MARBA-3410 file (N, C-alpha, C, O; in Angstrom, 1 decimal):
79
4.0,-9.5,-10.8,4.1,-8.1,-10.4,5.6,-7.7,-10.2,6.3,-8.4,-9.5 ~ 5.9,-6.7,-10.8,7.4,-6.3,-10.8,7.8,-5.5,-9.5,8.7,-5.9,-8.8 ~ 7.1,-4.4,-9.3,7.4,-3.5,-8.2,6.4,-3.6,-7.0,5.2,-3.6,-7.2 ~ 7.0,-3.8,-5.8,6.1,-3.8,-4.6,6.7,-2.9,-3.6,7.9,-2.9,-3.3 ~ 5.9,-2.0,-3.1,6.4,-1.0,-2.1,5.6,-1.2,-0.8,4.4,-1.6,-0.8
6.2,-1.0,0.3,5.6,-1.1,1.6,5.4,0.3,2.1,6.2,1.1,2.1 ~ 4.2,0.5,2.7,3.8,1.7,3.2,3.6,1.6,4.7,2.7,0.9,5.2 ~ 4.5,2.2,5.5,4.5,2.1,6.9,4.3,3.5,7.5,4.7,4.5,6.9 ~ 3.7,3.6,8.7,3.6,4.9,9.4,5.0,5.3,9.9,5.9,4.4,10.1 ~ 5.2,6.6,10.2,6.5,7.0,10.7,6.8,6.4,12.0,5.9,6.4,12.9
8.0,6.0,12.3,8.4,5.4,13.6,8.2,6.5,14.7,8.6,7.6,14.5 ~ 7.6,6.1,15.8,7.4,7.0,16.9,6.1,7.8,16.8,5.7,8.4,17.8 ~ 5.4,7.8,15.7,4.1,8.6,15.5,3.0,7.6,15.9,2.5,6.9,15.0 ~ 2.6,7.6,17.1,1.6,6.7,17.7,0.3,6.8,17.0,-0.4,5.8,16.7 ~ -0.1,8.1,16.7,-1.4,8.3,16.1,-1.5,7.7,14.7,-2.5,7.2,14.3
-0.4,7.9,14.0,-0.3,7.3,12.6,-0.3,5.8,12.6,-0.9,5.2,11.8 ~ 0.4,5.2,13.6,0.5,3.8,13.7,-0.9,3.2,14.0,-1.3,2.2,13.4 ~ -1.6,3.9,14.9,-3.0,3.4,15.2,-3.9,3.5,14.0,-4.7,2.6,13.7 ~ -3.8,4.6,13.3,-4.7,4.9,12.2,-4.5,3.9,11.1,-5.4,3.3,10.5 ~ -3.2,3.6,10.7,-2.9,2.7,9.7,-3.3,1.3,10.1,-3.8,0.5,9.3
-3.1,0.9,11.4,-3.4,-0.4,11.8,-4.9,-0.6,11.8,-5.4,-1.7,11.4 ~ -5.7,0.4,12.2,-7.2,0.3,12.2,-7.7,0.1,10.8,-8.5,-0.8,10.6 ~ -7.2,0.8,9.8,-7.7,0.7,8.4,-7.2,-0.6,7.9,-8.0,-1.3,7.2 ~ -6.0,-1.1,8.1,-5.5,-2.3,7.6,-6.3,-3.5,8.2,-6.7,-4.4,7.5 ~ -6.6,-3.4,9.5,-7.4,-4.5,10.1,-8.8,-4.5,9.6,-9.4,-5.6,9.3
-9.4,-3.4,9.4,-10.8,-3.3,8.8,-10.8,-3.9,7.4,-11.7,-4.7,7.1 ~ -9.8,-3.5,6.6,-9.8,-4.1,5.2,-9.6,-5.6,5.2,-10.2,-6.3,4.4 ~ -8.7,-6.1,6.1,-8.4,-7.5,6.2,-9.7,-8.3,6.6,-10.0,-9.3,6.1 ~ -10.4,-7.7,7.6,-11.6,-8.4,8.1,-12.7,-8.5,7.1,-13.5,-9.4,7.0 ~ -12.8,-7.4,6.2,-13.8,-7.4,5.2,-13.3,-8.0,3.9,-14.0,-8.1,2.9
-12.0,-8.5,3.9,-11.4,-9.1,2.8,-11.4,-8.2,1.6,-11.9,-8.5,0.5 ~ -10.9,-7.0,1.8,-10.9,-5.9,0.8,-9.5,-5.5,0.4,-8.6,-5.6,1.3 ~ -9.3,-4.9,-0.8,-8.1,-4.3,-1.2,-8.6,-2.9,-1.7,-9.7,-2.7,-2.0 ~ -7.6,-2.0,-1.9,-7.9,-0.7,-2.5,-7.2,-0.6,-3.9,-6.0,-0.9,-4.0 ~ -7.9,-0.1,-4.9,-7.3,0.2,-6.2,-7.0,1.7,-6.1,-7.8,2.5,-5.8
-5.7,2.0,-6.3,-5.2,3.4,-6.1,-4.6,3.9,-7.3,-4.0,3.2,-8.2 ~ -4.6,5.2,-7.5,-3.9,5.9,-8.5,-2.8,6.6,-7.9,-3.0,7.4,-6.9 ~ -1.6,6.4,-8.3,-0.4,6.9,-7.7,0.5,7.8,-8.6,0.7,7.4,-9.8 ~ 0.9,9.0,-8.1,1.7,9.8,-8.9,3.0,10.0,-8.0,2.9,10.6,-6.9 ~ 4.1,9.5,-8.5,5.4,9.7,-7.8,6.0,11.0,-8.2,5.9,11.5,-9.3
6.7,11.6,-7.2,7.3,12.9,-7.5,8.7,12.7,-8.2,9.2,13.5,-8.9 ~ 9.3,11.5,-7.9,10.6,11.2,-8.5,10.6,9.8,-9.0,9.7,9.0,-8.5 ~ 11.5,9.4,-9.9,11.7,8.1,-10.4,10.6,7.6,-11.3,10.9,6.7,-12.1 ~ 9.4,8.1,-11.3,8.4,7.7,-12.2,7.8,8.9,-12.9,7.4,9.9,-12.2 ~ 7.7,8.9,-14.2,7.2,10.1,-14.9,5.7,10.0,-15.1,5.1,11.1,-15.2
5.1,8.8,-15.1,3.7,8.7,-15.3,2.9,8.4,-14.1,3.4,8.0,-13.0 ~ 1.6,8.5,-14.3,0.7,8.1,-13.2,0.6,6.5,-13.3,0.5,6.0,-14.5 ~ 0.5,5.9,-12.2,0.4,4.4,-12.2,-0.9,4.0,-11.4,-1.3,4.7,-10.5 ~ -1.4,2.8,-11.8,-2.5,2.3,-11.0,-2.0,1.1,-10.2,-1.1,0.4,-10.7 ~ -2.4,0.9,-9.0,-1.9,-0.2,-8.2,-3.0,-0.7,-7.3,-4.1,-0.2,-7.2
-2.6,-1.8,-6.6,-3.4,-2.4,-5.6,-2.8,-2.3,-4.2,-1.6,-2.6,-4.1 ~ -3.5,-1.7,-3.3,-3.0,-1.5,-1.9,-3.6,-2.7,-1.1,-4.8,-2.7,-0.9 ~ -2.8,-3.6,-0.6,-3.2,-4.7,0.2,-2.8,-4.6,1.7,-1.7,-4.2,2.0 ~ -3.7,-4.9,2.6,-3.4,-4.8,4.0,-2.6,-6.0,4.5,-2.8,-7.1,4.0 ~ -1.7,-5.8,5.4,-0.8,-6.9,5.9,-0.8,-6.7,7.4,-0.5,-5.6,8.0
-1.1,-7.8,8.1,-1.1,-7.7,9.6,-0.2,-8.8,10.1,0.2,-9.8,9.5 ~ 0.3,-8.5,11.4,1.2,-9.4,12.0,0.5,-10.0,13.2,-0.3,-9.4,13.9 ~ 0.9,-11.3,13.6,0.3,-11.9,14.8,1.0,-11.3,16.0,0.5,-11.5,17.1 ~ 2.2,-10.8,15.8,2.9,-10.2,17.0,2.3,-8.9,17.4,1.9,-8.1,16.6 ~ 2.2,-8.7,18.7,1.5,-7.5,19.3,2.3,-6.2,19.0,1.6,-5.2,18.9
3.6,-6.2,18.9,4.4,-5.0,18.8,4.6,-4.5,17.4,5.3,-3.5,17.2 ~ 4.0,-5.3,16.4,4.2,-4.9,15.0,2.9,-4.4,14.5,1.9,-5.1,14.5 ~ 2.9,-3.2,14.0,1.7,-2.5,13.5,1.3,-3.1,12.1,2.1,-3.6,11.4 ~ 0.0,-2.9,11.7,-0.4,-3.2,10.4,0.2,-2.3,9.4,0.6,-1.1,9.7 ~ 0.3,-2.7,8.1,0.9,-1.9,7.1,0.3,-2.3,5.8,-0.5,-3.2,5.7
0.7,-1.6,4.7,0.1,-1.9,3.4,1.2,-2.2,2.4,2.4,-1.6,2.5 ~ 0.9,-3.0,1.4,1.8,-3.2,0.3,1.2,-2.7,-0.9,0.0,-2.9,-1.2 ~ 1.9,-1.9,-1.7,1.4,-1.4,-3.0,2.1,-2.1,-4.1,3.3,-2.1,-4.3 ~ 1.2,-2.8,-5.0,1.7,-3.5,-6.1,1.1,-2.8,-7.4,-0.1,-2.5,-7.5 ~ 2.0,-2.4,-8.3,1.6,-1.7,-9.5,1.0,-2.7,-10.5,1.4,-3.8,-10.6
0.0,-2.2,-11.2,-0.6,-2.9,-12.2,-0.2,-2.3,-13.6,-0.5,-1.1,-13.8 ~ 0.5,-3.0,-14.3,1.0,-2.5,-15.6,0.1,-3.0,-16.7,-0.4,-4.1,-16.7 ~ -0.2,-2.1,-17.7,-1.0,-2.4,-18.8,-0.2,-2.5,-20.1,0.9,-1.9,-20.1 ~ -0.7,-3.1,-21.1,0.1,-3.3,-22.3,0.3,-1.9,-23.0,1.4,-1.7,-23.6 ~ -0.6,-0.9,-22.8,-0.4,0.4,-23.3,0.9,1.1,-22.8,1.4,2.0,-23.4
1.3,0.7,-21.6,2.5,1.3,-21.0,3.7,0.9,-21.8,4.6,1.8,-21.9 ~ 3.7,-0.3,-22.3,4.9,-0.7,-23.0,4.9,-0.4,-24.5,5.9,-0.5,-25.2 ~ 3.8,0.1,-25.0,3.7,0.4,-26.5,4.2,1.8,-26.8,4.6,2.0,-28.0 ~ 4.3,2.7,-25.8,4.7,4.0,-26.1,6.1,4.3,-25.6,6.6,5.5,-25.8
END
């Protein structure tokens, strides 16, 4: 996988931190990932498909977060 992006809640936004952590923990406990369709406003002209994976820390002061890995298909490179 070429590009990996980390999705974190805004620093200081407690409600967002809790929401992201709860969803990440639930996905991790169920051993699930999300297949997402992503449209960037800048730097990417096309729609991309990716996998959103939950990441948790054993440390108490670090919230859960997500990693987004793009899935590239051969058709992307043909045109």
